[in-house]
Structure formats: structure tokens, C-alpha cells
C-alpha atoms as one frame of an Amber mdcrd trajectory, in Angstrom:
protein
 229.573-236.100 100.088 226.252-237.208 101.318 222.986-236.887  99.470 221.868
-234.244 101.932 224.894-232.135 101.140 224.091-232.402  97.401 220.501-231.291
  97.975 221.703-228.241  99.911 224.126-227.202  97.182 221.811-227.795  94.194
 219.611-224.700  94.727 222.718-222.473  94.869 223.573-223.353  91.248 220.110
-222.372  89.880 219.542-218.738  91.070 221.500-217.165  88.221 219.103-218.218
  85.386 216.077-217.675  87.639 217.074-214.091  88.455 218.075-213.338  84.821
 214.722-211.703  83.805 215.744-208.638  85.843 218.309-207.832  83.088 215.774
-205.943  80.837 216.808-202.838  82.749 219.297-202.340  79.889 218.408-199.997
  76.907 218.345-202.732  74.287 214.875-203.274  72.670 213.259-206.703  72.696
 214.372-209.090  70.013 211.019-208.882  68.202 210.948-205.064  67.985 212.954
-204.700  64.758 210.464-206.912  62.933 207.444-204.771  63.898 209.092-201.396
  63.257 211.129-201.863  60.090 208.368-201.806  57.443 206.138-199.051  58.947
 209.150-196.765  59.399 210.084-197.211  55.748 206.549-196.287  54.629 206.466
-193.213  56.880 209.762-192.016  55.426 208.409-192.230  51.894 205.289-190.320
  52.827 207.045-187.454  54.564 209.979-186.925  52.186 209.892-183.185  51.282
 209.716-182.278  47.569 213.031-181.823  45.864 214.122-178.317  44.963 213.845
-179.191  41.271 210.109-180.013  41.480 208.920-176.500  40.473 205.717-175.455
  38.673 206.015-175.273  34.876 207.115-171.991  33.337 204.298-169.866  31.814
 206.112-170.181  28.491 205.556-173.960  28.614 201.803-173.745  29.160 199.633
-175.180  26.357 197.940-172.928  23.803 194.547-173.192  22.144 193.092-172.293
  18.757 192.508-168.637  19.712 196.166-168.206  20.716 197.334-169.630  17.402
 194.884-167.460  15.470 196.117-164.372  17.319 199.729-165.042  16.287 198.681
-165.628  12.678 196.970-162.233  12.804 200.202-160.635  14.030 202.073-162.288
  11.175 199.504-160.923   8.708 200.134-157.460  10.093 203.874-157.997   9.712
 203.360-158.811   6.022 201.223-155.702   5.484 203.938-153.564   7.079 206.704
-155.128   4.996 208.455-156.723   7.978 208.398-160.204   6.436 207.641-161.502
   2.945 204.906-163.928   1.962 207.250-166.924   1.956 208.296-166.205   5.525
 204.652-165.674   6.457 203.751-169.087   5.032 206.555-170.723   7.006 205.750
-169.041  10.310 201.979-169.341  10.030 202.389-173.061   9.351 204.417-173.404
  12.542 201.845-171.336  14.430 198.995-173.666  13.498 200.877-176.649  14.954
 202.404-174.926  18.004 201.630-176.548  21.356 203.150-174.094  23.869 203.410
-170.345  24.375 207.170-170.605  23.954 206.735-171.918  20.419 204.285-169.147
  19.512 206.389-166.391  21.070 209.393-167.534  19.063 207.514-166.785  15.836
 206.977-163.069  16.572 209.688-162.189  19.099 211.837-160.546  16.393 208.983
-158.416  15.005 208.320-154.850  16.301 204.641-155.507  16.974 202.877-153.974
  19.933 200.887-156.126  22.329 197.162-155.226  22.104 196.851-154.606  25.849
 199.643-152.030  25.761 198.170-150.448  22.643 194.777-150.212  24.306 196.206
-148.623  27.431 198.311-146.139  25.449 195.357-145.256  23.249 193.168-144.525
  26.262 195.868-142.413  27.894 196.903-140.395  24.851 193.638-139.717  23.094
 191.046-139.131  25.787 188.572-136.690  25.341 188.640-133.738  23.261 184.862
-133.654  23.727 185.372-132.338  27.244 187.146-129.323  25.783 190.662-130.425
  26.723 192.022-131.421  23.342 195.674-132.370  23.331 196.229-130.291  20.192
 194.166-127.485  18.607 191.681-128.664  15.924 193.553-126.931  13.116 196.791
-128.662  14.057 194.999-131.983  14.331 193.501-131.625  10.856 196.852-130.564
   9.415 198.639-133.506  10.998 195.970-135.911   9.750 196.153-134.458   6.238
 199.929-134.951   6.336 199.487-138.641   7.157 199.752-138.610  10.951 196.965
-140.896  12.174 198.042-141.050  15.819 195.609-138.377  17.048 191.847-137.838
  17.271 189.553-136.872  14.390 186.002-135.586  14.977 183.149-136.252  12.546
 179.923-134.248  12.809 176.639-135.669  11.501 174.115-133.026  12.563 171.221
-132.977  10.139 173.658-134.581   7.718 175.247-137.824   6.628 178.948-138.615
   7.017 180.547-141.379   4.952 184.020-142.832   4.689 184.869-145.718   2.346
 187.526-147.026   0.001 191.190-146.412   0.756 191.242-143.887   3.582 193.538
-143.458   6.557 191.869-144.395   9.835 193.019-142.353  12.857 193.683-143.986
  16.171 190.580-142.356  17.630 187.372-141.162  15.958 184.637-139.102  17.600
 181.230-139.142  15.944 178.835-136.428  17.069 175.391-136.538  15.457 171.790
-135.399  15.728 169.165-136.356  13.145 171.978-137.660  11.000 173.964-140.761
  10.126 177.544-141.942   9.910 178.717-144.797   7.692 182.339-145.861   8.083
 183.644-148.635   5.842 187.015-149.923   7.102 187.234-152.931   4.792 189.714
-151.267   2.398 191.017-148.585   4.726 194.642-148.046   5.742 194.860-148.838
   9.468 198.222-148.402  11.181 196.994-149.294  14.672 196.113-152.578  16.288
 193.333-150.826  18.237 190.982-148.139  16.889 188.692-146.268  19.292 185.384
-144.866  18.054 183.451-142.689  20.482 179.804-142.133  19.566 177.359-139.457
  20.702 174.317-139.908  18.463 170.702-138.785  18.978 167.932-139.659  16.532
 170.463-141.089  14.126 172.507-144.151  13.194 176.104-145.290  13.040 177.136
-148.127  10.744 180.612-149.672  10.852 181.832-152.154   8.254 184.909-154.098
   9.312 187.330-156.314   7.382 187.051-160.081   7.918 190.104-160.175  10.199
 188.829-157.434  12.532 187.150-157.738  15.912 184.938-155.283  17.768 183.871
-154.450  21.304 180.515-152.726  21.896 180.209-153.252  25.645 180.950-149.600
  26.460 178.063-148.165  24.404 174.891-147.225  26.273 171.569-147.117  24.412
 168.408-145.193  25.307 165.409-146.264  23.234 167.903-147.524  20.696 169.954
-150.572  19.710 173.594-151.634  19.638 174.318-154.736  17.537 177.151-156.689
  16.008 175.471-158.310  12.992 178.429-160.301  11.774 177.927-164.044  11.898
 181.649-164.784  12.035 182.844-162.007  14.310 186.178-162.702  15.990 187.043
-162.103  19.614 190.731-161.217  19.099 191.041-160.039  15.518 193.131-157.256
  14.052 192.418-154.433  14.023 190.372-154.406  17.187 187.708-151.678  17.136
 186.543-150.412  20.529 183.253-148.508  20.353 182.261-146.328  23.312 179.724
-143.578  24.030 175.946-143.348  23.812 173.064-143.535  21.360 169.514-142.268
  21.966 166.567-143.059  19.701 168.992-144.489  17.171 171.311-147.402  16.450
 174.912-148.536  16.298 175.566-151.495  14.007 178.718-153.416  13.141 178.715
-155.341   9.863 181.139-157.247   7.676 182.214-156.355   4.131 179.410-155.547
   1.722 179.830-158.788  -0.185 178.999-160.601   3.013 175.396-160.867   4.094
 174.826-159.659   7.648
């Protein structure tokens, strides 16, 4: 074979590698692609993973409690002692646990077996059952109410009249669920510090003109005066250590004109 023949055949052996770049028509990615995609894809997966079904909000029973919650449960335990539901040793045990409780579940476990009514339900039932004999629509006739109260039933409404007179209650006396004080040029003094109170909530409705109403509450009690309107008068809670959620809780409503409504502590306390 001559040199000319070799030169003619040499180009025919080269076209295959020269034409090879046309092969990328296949679906395979370039060799470098896995290196640039691997790490970002892993990060994106971690960011978009949906929450697992077990990642639920905490139960309300597992929410933390504060000092007021603990004090409220201790008050319920005190009521349970006064009603003979638990003895003093059991009270000491449960109240000790209440002061160190951290969740609602722990506090609820201390009173769940006691037949104590929640204050919100008591308030709602009180408002529904004992509204307003003053409008003339008494649930029971006055004579029946007085007879029931004299027999020891304190679930109804008792009216006190202080017209040109003074009305006083003190010592050991049974407090009804609802009291209505109607006065003109008079005064009403109600001392609840030693009274027998079978209700978590006591309602006192006041309609006083040119007179005064004084309420003395035990140290564990709380009071609400927001629903009392005053015309040329005053409405005051003079206790220095008044509680927000004590027991019993006294709700005072009504009106006072040219007079006063005052809440005080026991007489051996100043203010």
C-alpha cells in the first residue's frame, strides 16, 4: 500500500470520535449533575417535611398553673373541710400538693372526687334562679320564702328593708343565696365573718337612697362591686388584702344615691 492510500484511509478511521458529541440526545444527565443537585435536594426535603401526626398541641390539662390557681384549689379544699367531706389530715396532704402543683392536671386531681360546684356554674345558676323579686315576679310568695328560710333553706331570696331604720346581721347567721337590701334614710350592716354560708357565690342587690350599706367579709372571701352604680355616692372595697377569687365570692349589684356601699374585712382588721 502506498503512502497516498494510507492518507486516504486515515480520515475514515477518525469520524466516529469526532461525531460522538451528538450522543447527548439521550436522557442521561451530565456527569457533573449529581454533584450539584445532591446536597440542595436533601436540604429542601428537610425543610418541607410535613409535621408528624403525633406533633399535637399540649392538652389543656397539661398547661402550667400560677399562684392564683393554686390558691383557688386550696380554697375549695377549705370548703370541703367545712362541709365534712375530708378531714384536716387529708386537707393538709392535699393542700401541700396544691402548693407545689405545676399543671392543671395535678390540681384537678386534688378535687375531682369532691362534690364542689365550679364558681362559674354557681354564678350562672344563681342569676337564673333568683332574679328579681323586686320586679314583682317572685318565684315563691314572701310568706313561703320566710318559712323556708326559717326552716334552714338558704337557696332562695331574702329581702331586708332599711327605710328610716337600721338593719344588722352578725354572729352565726345563715346567709341566703341572694339578699335584697331596700333602704331610704337608713343603713344596713351585714357581718359575714362568722356566718354560715352554704354557697360559693352570694348575690347582694342594693337599692339605697340617702343611706349606707356596710359588708364585712371573712378573710378568705372575695367581692365584686362592678355592677353597682352610684349617684352622688361612693362604692368602695376598703380591704387591703382583698382576694380576686376567694370563697365565698360576694357579688354586689344595684344602685346607691346620696349614700355609700363599703366592703370591709373582719372587725379585728383595720380597713
